[in-house]
N, C-alpha and C positions, 0 to 999 in steps of 0.2 A: 286140906288140899296139898297135894305134893309140891315141893318147892319149885319144880320146873316149870308146872302149870301156873304156880302163882306168879313166877317171873315171865312167864310169857303173857298172861293178861296184864301184868303191870306195863310191859313192853309196848302192846297194841293200845293201852290206854294213853301212855306217854306220846305214841305217834300221833293218836287221834287228837290231843289237845296241842299239839305242835303249832306255832305260829305260821311256819311255812308250810306249803303243799307238799304231803307224802303220798307218792304212788308205789305200790309194790306188785311185781309182776312174777308170774310162775315161769316153769320151763317151757311152757306152751305160749308164753307172751300174753297170758290173759291176767288181767288186773284181780288181784287178791285183796287189795288193801288200797283206800281211797279216803283220805281224812276230810274233815269240814273245811280246813283251808284250801284244800284243792277244789272242794265245791265253789268257794267264792272265786278262786282264780279261774277256772275253766267255764264255771257256770252248769256244769253238768251235775245233776243229783248222783247220790252214791248208787241207787238202785240202777240208774242208767249206764254206770261205769263197770261196777264190780261183775266179773265173769265174761267181760267183753274184751277183745284184743285191744291192746294199749294204743295201737295205732289209731283209734277213735279220738284220741287227745292230741295227735300231732296234725301239722299242716297237711294239706291235700297233696302237695308236690312231693311230701315225703312218704306219705301213705303207702304207695306201691312198694317201696324198697325198704320200709322200716324193719319187717321180719328178718330180713336178709342181713340187715346191719347188727341186730341183736344176736341173731343164731351164729353169725360170724364170730362173734365174741365168745360165743359158749364154746363153739367147735374148736378154734384156734387156741383158746385159752389165753390169748394175747389181750392183755387190757388196753384197749384203745379208748375207752370212756369212763372205765371205773377208776375211782380216785382222782378224778380232775374236776375242775369247774368251769363251765362255760355258759355263755349267754344263749338262750334259745327262743324260738318264736313260739307263742301259745297260741293256738287257734281256738278262740272261746265259741261257745254254743251259740250266741247271738251273732256270729259272724264278724266280731271285733277281733284284734289282734293286741295281745299283751306281749310283755316281755319278761323271762325268769332267769335266773341264775341257779343252774342245775348242777347238783353233784350227785353221782351215782355210786352205791355200794353195792356189792356182791356178797350174799350170805348162802352158805350151805346149810340146809336143814333136812335132816334124814336122807342125805345124799341127794338132794335137789337142789339146784342153785336158784336163788331169788335175787332178783334186782329190785334194790329200794333207790327210788329218787326223790331226792330233796330239792324242792323248787321255791326260791324267793322271788316274790314279785318285785322286780327291778324297772318297772316300765316308766315310771317318772325319771328315773336317773337315765334310761337311755334315751327317752325324748330329749331331756335336757342337754345331755352330751351332743346328741345330733343336732340340736339347734345351734350349740356352740360351734360346732364343726362347721355347719352351714353358714352361721355368721362369719366364722373366721375365713371362710372361702370367699364369701362376700366381699368382706374388707380388703382381703388380698388381691381379687380379681376384678374390682370396680375400676371404672376409670376416673372416679371422683376422689379428691384427697380427704383423708380422714383423719384427724387428730383428737386427742382426749387430753384435757388438762386436769390436775386435780384441785381440791379446795384453796389452794395458794395460787392459782391461775399458772401454774408450770406444767408444761407438756411431758406428759407420761408416756403418750403412745403416738406413732404415726404409721399410717399404712404404706404400701408401696405406691398407692396413686398419689400420695402426697409427695412422695421423691420424683415421681413421673412427672407431675405437673410444676412443681416449684424447685427440684432440683436437690433440697435438703435431705441430708441423711440425718440418721439418729443422733450422731455425736454434734451436729449442728445446733439442734434445736431440743433435745430431750433436757429438761431440768431448767429451760428457759421460759420466759413468757412468750407467746407466740406473736404478740404484737411487735415486741423488739426485734424480731428478726423477720417476718414477712410484712411488716407494715410500720417501720421505724418512724414514719413521720405522721402516724395517727394522732389525732386531737386528743389532749388529755382528758378533757372535759367529756368529749364523746365517750371515751374509755371508760371513765367513772360511770356515767349513766348507763353504758352496755352493762357492766359488771352488776349494777344495782338491779337492772331489770333481770338478768339471769338469776342473780340471788334470791330475788322475790319468786320464782319459779315460772317467769314467762320466757319462752322460746324467743330467738330473735332470727329474723330472716331479711338480710339486705344485700345490696351490691356494692362491693369494695374493690378498689385497685391496689394489687398486692405486687410484692416485689419477690421475684425468683432470687435463687443464690447467684446467678450470674449478671444479677442486676436488671433482668427483664422485667416489664410491667406486664402483670398478668390480671385480667379483669375476672372476679369470681363472684358466684352466688354464693353467699355464706351463710348456712343454717345451723345455729347453735342451739342445743337444748341441754337445759341443767339436769342433773341427776341427783336424787337424795336417797338415802339409805331407809330402811324400816322405821326409824325413829324420827324421820323428817330432816335429818342433819344433812347439809349440803356437801357433796362428796367430790362431784365431777362434772364437767361439760364436755358433751360429745359434739364436736362441730365437723359438718360436711362442707368442703368447696368444690364446687362444679366451675370448670373453666367456660365462661361465658364471652370471652374476649371479642369474637368475631360479631356475635350478635350485640353486643354492647357498644361496640366501635360504630355499628350501623345505627343504633338508637342515639346515641350520644351526638354523632356528627350531623346525622339527619336532623335532628331536633335544633342543633346549633344553626345550620346554615338554611335549612329550610325555613326555620323560623324567622331568620333574618331576611329571606328573599320574600316570606309572605308579608311581612311589616314594610316591604318597599324599601329596604335600606340600600345606600348606595354600594356599588360594587366593592370598592376598597374596604368599607366598613365590613361587609360580608367575609372578605378573605382576611380582615384582621380577626374577626371572631374564630374563623378557623384555625390561624396561626395560634392565638391564645389557648384554643382547646387541644390542639396538637402538642405544645409545650407542656400543658398540664397533664395530660396522658402520658408523655415520655418522661415527665420530671425532669426537663431541661437536658435529657440525653442528647437531644438533637435541636437544631436552630432552623427552624422552616422560613422559607420564602415563596411567595406566590408571586408569578409574572405573567403579564399578558402579551400576545404578539399585536402589535399595532399594524396598521393598513399599510406602512413601510417595510415590514417584516423585521421591526426593530422590537427588543424585549422593552416592556414598560413594567417597573416594579409595582405591584399593587399592594403588597403587604409584606412588612419582615419586621416586626415589632423588636425582635431580639438583636438583630443586626446591627452593628455600630453605625451611627449616621452617616458617618463618611463612606463607609462602604455601600449603604443604600443608595448613596447619589451615584456611584460607579455603576449600579445596576441598572440605570435607565439610559435607553437609546443605545443598546447593544444589538449591532447588526447581527442576525442568526447566521451561521454557518457551520461547516464541518471543520472543527479545530478551534472553535470559539468556546474555549473552556466547557465545562460541563453542561449548562444549561442552554447556551447557543447551539451546542451540538445536537444535544436531545431535541430541541425544537425543530432543528433542520433535518435530522434523520427520521424524526417521529417515533424514536424509540428511546427507553431509559439508558442513561450512561452512568457509570460507577467510576469514580476516581477514589481509591483509597489512601493516595499518597501524592497530594497536590505538588510537593516539591520536585517529584521525580517524573510525572506524567507529562507527555508532549501535548496533550489537549490544552494545558494551562500555560504553554509558551506565550509570552506576551502578556500575561494576565496574574501570574503567580506573584509577581511582586506587589500586586494590589491586594491581595488578601492574606499572604503570609503573616504580615506584621499583626493581623487581629488573632493570630493563632489557630486558624482553621488548618485542619490537615486533610480533610476528605470532604467530597461532595457527592450526593446521589441525587441526578436529575431525572425526571420523569415527565413526559409531554402530556399536557392536557389535550384531549381531542374532541371536536365536535361530532355532531351525528352522522356526519360523512366520513369521519376517519381523519380529517386533517388537524395539524397541530394548532391550536389556538391560545396555549399558553405552556407554562413549565411550573411543576412543584418541585423545589430544590431543598433537600435535606443537607445542611452542613453540619460537619462534625469536627470536633477537636482532638479526635483519635482517629486511629487508622482502621477502625472496625469495619466490617461488612454490614448491610442493612440487617436488622433482626427481623424475625416473623412477624413482631407486632408493626414495624415499620411497613412492611410489605402489605400487611392488612389495612393499615392506614391509607396507603396508597390506593388500593382497591377500592375503598370507599371514598376517599376524598377526591379521586379524579372525575369521576361522573358529576359530583356535585359541583366541582369548580367550573366544569364544563356548562352545566346548566345555569350557574350564576352569569357566566361570562356571555353566553348565547343570549340568555335573557337581557342583559345589559346593550347588546347590540340591537335586539328587537326594539327595545325602547328608543333607541336612538333613530331607528328607521322609522318608528311611527309617530315620532313627537311632532307636533304641528308646530308651523313657523309663522303664523299670522293672528296671533290672540292679543288683545290689548285689555287692559283694565278698563271698564267702562266709567268708573268714577274718576279716576286720576289721569286717564288717558297714557298711562305708563304701561309698558310690557307687562303682561301679567306672567304667572309662574312658567308656564311652557315657552314663551317666547323668550322670557328671562333665561332660561336654561340653555335655550339654542344659541342665544347671543352670547351668552358666557363661555359656552363649550367652544364656539367658533374663536373668542377671545384667547380662550386657553390654548387652542391649537397654534395660534399665532405665536403666542408666548414662547411655546415649547419649541417651535423652529428656530426662533430668534434667540432661545436661551435667555429670555427676559424674565421679569418679575410681574406678579400679579397678585393684588390683594382682593379679598372679599369682605364687604362690610355688612353685616346683618344689623338694621336698625329697628328697635322696637319703642313705639311712643309710650312714654310713662304715663300712669293713671288715665289712659283714654276711655276707660269703662266709666271713671268717675264723671268725664265729660259728657259722655253719652247719657248716663243716668240723671246729671244735674240739669243739663241744658236741652237734652233730645236729640234723636238720631240726626236731623237735619243739620244742626250745628256741629255735631261730632264729624258729619261727612265733609261740612266746610272745613274743619280743621285738618282733616286728612288731605284735601285738595291743597292746602295752603303749604303743609308739610312736603307734599309731593313736589310742589313748584320750588321750593327752597332745594330739595335735593337735586332736582334737575338741573338748576343753574350751577350747581357745584361740580357736575360732571361736564368735562371738557374732551374733546378729541375723541378718543376711542373708549372713553370711560362709558360703563353702561349703569342705568338706573331702572328698577322696576319695583312692582308691588306684588310682593308674595301673596298676603291675605290680610284682611282685617286691618290692624295698624302696624304690620310688619312690612318694611322695605328691605331691598337688597341693592348694594351698590357693587361693581365691579370696577376697581381702579387700576389702571395701567402704569408701569414703569416707574413707580415710586418707590424709593428706598426708605430705611427707618426714619431718618430725620425728616424727609419730605412728607413721608405718610402720617408722622405724628402731627406735623403742622396741618396737614390736609384735614384730619380728623377734628383737631381742635377748632378749626375755621368752622367745619361742618356743625358742631356742637353748638357753637355761638350763633351761628345762622338759624339753627332748628329752635334756640332759645329766645330768638327776637319776639318780643310781646305783640300779640295779636288780638284783635275784639271778638269776642264771641257772645253773641246775643246782647251787645252793647255793654259787655263787662269785658276788662282788659284782663288776658291771661297769657302767662308765660310758659309756653310748653317746654318739654325735654324729652331726650330720648337716650335710651341706653343702647350701646353700640358694641358688637362683637366683631372682632378681625381675626382672620385666617390668610395664611400667605402661601402663594405657591413658589416654590415646589416643597418647601419645609413640611407644610400641615396637610398635604394631600396632592394627589396626582389627576383627579377628576373633580368636575365642578360640583358634583353631588356631595362628596366627601368635604369639599371645602366649604359649602353652604352648612353642611351639618356642624361642621367645628366651629364656623364662626356663630352660628345659633349657640353652641355651647358655651362659647365665650361670651355672648351677648346676656346669656341667663346668669354667668358669673358676675358681668358688671350690675345686672339689675339686683343681684343679691348684696352687692358691696354698696349700694347706694343709686337713687335715681339720678340721671344725666351724666354717666359715667360709661368709660370705655375700657375693654378688656382684650389681650390678645390671647389666642388659643396657645395651649400648652400640652404636652403629651400627659403632663400629670393630671390636667384637666380631664383629658380623654379617659384615663385609667378612673378617675372619680366617676364619670358618666358610666362607665361600663359597671363600676361597682354599685352605682345607684340602680341601674336597670336590674341588674341581679338582685338588688334589695327590694326591688318591687315585686319581683316574680316570688322571691321568699316570703314576703309580707303577704301577698295573697294566698299562698299556700298555707301559712301558718294560721291565717284566719279561718280558712276552710278547714283544716285539720286540727282547730281549737289548741294550737299550740302556744297562745298567749295565756297570761295570767293576769288576773286583777289582785292588786295589793290594796290595803285599806288603812287611811290615816285617820285616827280620832279626832273628833272636835267636841270641846268641852265648854260647859256654860261656865262663865267666870264667876258668877255669884255663888252658885251652888255646888260647883265642882263635879256635877253630874254629867253623864255622856249626852251631848247634843245629838251625834250622829256621826257617820263615818263618810269620808270621800273615796270612791272607788277610781283607783289610778291604774292604767294599764301598765303592764311590763312585759317585755319581749326578750327572753334569753335565747339566741338562736344559736346552733351548734358550730356555725362558722365563723359569725360575725361576733359573736358573745352576747353582751348586755347591750341591747340597742336602745338608745335613749328616746323616750318619747317626744322629746323635743326634734328628733330626727324622723322617727316613723310615722307620727301623726300629720305633719304637713305633707310628707311624701304621701299618705294616704289620700288626703284632700287633693294633690295635684294629679295623682293616677287614677282617682275615680274609685278608691277602695274605702272612702270614709264611710258612706253608707252600710257597707258589710262589717267595718271595723266597729261603729256605733251600735248595730245591731246584735254583734256578738259580746259587746261590753254589756248592753242593757240587759241581754238574755243572762248572762253569767252573774250579773249583780242580782237579778231578780232570784235566779236558782239558789243563790248564796244566801239571801235573805230568809228564802223559805227554809234552807238547812238551819239556820240560826233560831227561827221561830220555832221548828220543830223540837230543837235542843234545849230550847230556854233559854238562848243566849239574848240578852237584854241590849239590843242594837236598836234605837229608836227608828233611825233611817239612814239610806244610804243614798249618797249624792253620785249621780253619773253625769261625766262630761259629754256634750253634744257641740258638734261644729255647727257653725251657721249654715252651710251647705245641707245639713239633714233636714233643715226645715223647708227646703225645696220640695220636700216628699210629701204629697198629700195624704199618704196613708201612714204616716208617721204615727199619729194619734191611735188609729185602729192597731197598729203594731205593739205599741206600748201598752195598751189595754190588754191586749190578748196575752202578752207576757205576764202581766200581774194576775189575769183570771189563771192561767195555767199553773201559777205558782201559790195560788190562793193569798194574795198580797191585796191590800189596800192603796189607793191612790197615795194617801199620807205617808207610806212607806218608802217612797222614792223622791229625789229632789233632781231636777235637771239642772245642770250648771251651763250657763252660756257666756260667752264673751261680749264685750261691747259691740263688737263689729256687727252683731246680730241686729243691733239697733239701726245701723245704716244699709242694712240688706235692701237692695231695692227690687228684689224679687217679689212679685206680687202675693205669691201664695205664703210668704213667710209669716205675716202679722195674721193671716187666716190660720194656718196651723198652729201657732202659739195660742190664739185665743181659744181654738178647739180642745188642746190638751188641759189649758187651764180649767176650762169649764167641767173637766172631769174630776177636779180637785187635786191636781198635780202640781206642786211647787216649782217656781223657778227661782234660779239664783244667778246674779251677775258675777263672773269670776274675773279676777285681776281689774277691779274697778280702779278707774284713775288713771289708766295707762292708754287708753284708746283716745278716738277723736269724736266721740259722741256728745250730742247736745244733751243738757239735763232734761230738756223739754222731753225727748224721747222716752224718758224713764216712766212717764204718764201714759205712754201708748200701750206698754204691755204689762200683764199682770204680775210684777216681781214680787216676790215674799223675801228676799235676801240679798244684801251685797256682802262682797267679799273684798277686803282691802288687800291690794296688791302687796306682795311679799317685798316689793322693791322699796316700800315705803317704811317697811318694819326693819329693813337691814341695818339702816344707820341712825335709828331711832334716838337712841341715847345721847349721839354727838351733834346730830342735825335737827336745829330748830324749825327748820323747813319741812323736814319729814313730819315732826310732831304737828305743826300747823296742818298739813296735809292730812294726816291721819285723823285730826280731830275734825276737819272739814267733811270728810267722808263720812264719818260717824253722825254728824250734825243733818247730813243730806238724808242718811237712812232713817234716822229718827224721826226727821219731818216728814217721810213718806209712810212711816210707821212699819218699817222694814228692821228684820234682825240683820246685825251686822257683824260678820264674821273678819277676825284678823288672823291670816295665815302667815306661815314662815316665821313663827316665833320660835328663836332658838336659845334666847339667853333669857335670865330672870329678870334683867333691868328692863329690857322690851315689855316683858309680860306686865310689870309693875305699872310702866307709864301707860299701856293700853287700859289695864284695868283702873287706874286712877281716871283716865279720859272717859271711861263709861262703856267700854266695848263690852258687847254681850256674849260673844262665843270666841274661843281661841283655839288655834289650830297651828301645829308645828313640832319640831324635833324635841322641844323642850319637854312635851308630853310623850310622844313617840315617834318614829320614823314610820313609813308606811309598812304595813306588816301584811303577811300572806292570811288566808281565810282561817287557817288553824290558829296562828299567832294570835290574831286580833281578838279571836274567841276567848283564848286564854287570858290575854290582857283584860277584857271585860270581866271575864269571871273573877280575876283575881283582884279587880278594883271596882265593886260594885258602888263605893262610893269614892270617887276619885279624888284624891288629896290634891288640891290645887296648891301649886307653889306660892309661897307666902313672903 
């Protein structure tokens, strides 16, 4: 074969096997060569293409002009496409579209020009490039803020939206952790938990109050998504921030104030909630005050917890008018008044010397208007700088104004419809409605005379015990006697009434501190005089809480509420005592209310945890069981002690939900240990005496056991001695029903209560637990040793297991073992451990080495 022909065949074969598509056309634009790669790219078979015009392979919009393009190149001799590389659209036979990188060569063969097109399939690259272009367009044009952090939690990218919303430029945040810049006050524990969650591959979506570059607070919806590479290595976090300030302000303020209104809180308390929320949102950037216009067109301060007490007194009884500082003018004109420089503004002539010593430089006052458009109050934002109100402050006023108006109008309606002629049928004292009316009238008189007034909240101690022991008729006689004693102590304009049950209220006029203390002491002595109840001499006592006008409140509802808080404090300190209200006490009450809400949420969201402390047989050293102990680690409050949240659950009615959660969690964990072969004989769960008022308790317990395939012997219910004294008729019935199913009972903290030993025979107990207070000084205190031995003897005489808890030292253990105690529990063996740790503890100690 001639070399030329051989070379030609070799060239054709090479093109045929090329990885890229090859198409050759002749001078008539007909396809003379079309390789296998071209078939794969276009989808047309070779027989469909060879001999056809090449426009068969181009998109429809080009076909009419394609021959003209190619011929122009031939005729002009100007290479517009030859020797270049460009991306072209590939119109496939099935109607789909691909993209190719095409280069064209011109070859002269026997005087004819052939055009060879080499086309590489770059569809994937084009799609990815366009996706990136679109993504870049989205990140640059979106109104949301986007930032990306690396594996070290440092910012590597921010978009234009980030700058628009928060004001930070690249140089402000690149290379820094985002929290340090936009949320410097973020809780460290929360941050650790967030990073752990992201590192585990779980996205986070939450609302946060962030700080812009100028110090402005911005509420954002934060969505963070972790990014991992192909090997599963954590590389980045992509976070999107959406500005939700307007909607969040509505949500937060409505929840705060409407919730307080729904709970029928006094007006001053509602406004105090509002002021606390404003301060939290603005991060102390402004100092809020809310005032009401009374029937004499004077301003009365409702709440301003952050203003100095001396200045709060100044804000009472200011006559509204044009030129009466900021608030008086705003109330008079019915429009907002902004003063950015108090030192120089004529509106503050005659008033500036009262405020400048406190460091305030500006005040923005906005009227609160009723449904008819009239001014009924003022919201004032004080500042210690000369700045104008921010956008956030304007939004706050827009939300707060209608809510304050609603609260003030509601309070006026309450006063209008309050009945004035109701008396308590038992004691013949004014009842709650009459008491409020009389007290408010007295308060108005005191306000006009600039006098003083004290509210005493009186709660009879141990009244329920009297009712339970002697019966309700005798309890009623005691209430009548107490009411007579209170009434005899009230003279002149003093008021005495019965609020409800065993709670009374006194309004005492015109007594200053020393006289008031003397009056209260006399009152206590009068209440404590012995009386005969059903033939038995009985010495009653009462806990008394005291609030003072004007220091502790400006309306009677607030004064009663705060006297009630003080009474509770007195009762906690001991029976028969009295306590004065303090703003520290008020703050504790607000925190307690917040803690109650968070406890309910934590129970519902399963945010509590059970820890388990082992109990060991003293003779054999083997595991006797574990006690389940509830633990609560809250993002804001930190580790909340069970001594705090369990009594709270009992007081606010959450103990049933808490116990149900603990029982369910303990049973589920026992089932897990059983499946894993962890040798834990039984778990003890603590229940409150209040739980046994629930007649469905037994069925609930049995359902949990059945759901987790457990036996009744797998759990023990720990009770306190107080359950023995519970007068609720269902308690014994429920106890016996549960015992009939084979479930064990243990009396916890035995020896510290007031129960009679005869009660031990009434309920089916299987175990006593010596209270740790007896163990604490066991080595040095002979009395503690005697008491511990007595408890053991009681348990053994009743054929009960006796557990000594709170053992921390070897000497304590040795004494208890020598006395013959059966089971030991305490830090000497182990602290309470979580479910994983206790399983490891048990696995590593199949036979526990008991201290010797």
